[in-house]
Residue, then its C-alpha position, 0 to 999 in steps of 0.5 A: m153910697n145911695n143917692n136914691k131916696t125911695n131905697n136909701r135904708i138909714a139908721v139914726f143914733v143920737d148923743v142926747q148929751n152932747i145934742y143938749y148941752t151944745v144947743k142949749h149953749t148956743y142958742h138958749c132952748h132945746f132941739d126939735y126932735h120931732k122937725f129932725w125926725s121928720d127931716i130924717s124920714s124924708q131921705g129914706d126908710i128909718v130902720k134904726a134909731v136910737a137915742y142915747a141919753s143919761d138916766r136921772n131918774c127925774p120926772r122931766q128926763i122921764a117925760f122926755q124918754s117917753i116922747l123920744r120913744n113915741i117919736g120912735f126912737e129906741v132909748k139907751l140909758r146909762p147911769y148918771i154918775q156924779r163924782r166926788d169932785g162935783s163933776t158928772k160922767a154919762d158918756w156913751d161914746v164906746g156904746i154908740t161905736i159899738d152900734i153903729i159898727d154894728f149896724a153898718d151892714q144893714v143900711d145904706t146910710i148912718i146918720l150921727a147927732s153930735g159934735d164930738g170929735d172923737f165920732q172923727l174915726l168912726a165915721n173915716y172908718i164906716r165910710e171906707r170899710f163899710n162904703k156907707d154914707f155917714n151924715v153928721y148933725g152938729v151944732p156949727s160952733l161946737t162941732a168938731h172941725t175934724l168930725v165936719e171933715a170925715a163926715s159924707n154930710y155935715h147938716p148945721i143944726s139951727e134955726q129949723y131944728l129949734l123948739k120956739h117957746 
């Protein structure tokens, strides 16, 4: 695992829906992607950054996606599906997992912004199979304990990552 920040190649993967809802639920505000990018880039060279979001094709989301692209993220969109029962679906877990596995051998550190416990198996796999750091950013009260334990490093999303209005 690479502790040399100057040679540390980083890939960043953001589960936008998870971050949006956990930050909003816990702190009643929004996540500061600019601050997040700044902090990550101070840890090494970001060679890949992907934000996974749902596509509702509304002006606010289009503007937000543009902001993410301007920061440096590739934005991948999945259609937003509303079921007959009123529930919604825009799950990116499999897509995020495939992309992380595909990119793991090209970087020293994987960073995942999500609190979803389904990624615990992925974190263990990347650390064991590829001998890579797997760092997780998530809201403490809503990040699965199993994911925190599986991560090389866990970074709580708290005050420093919140947009102040």
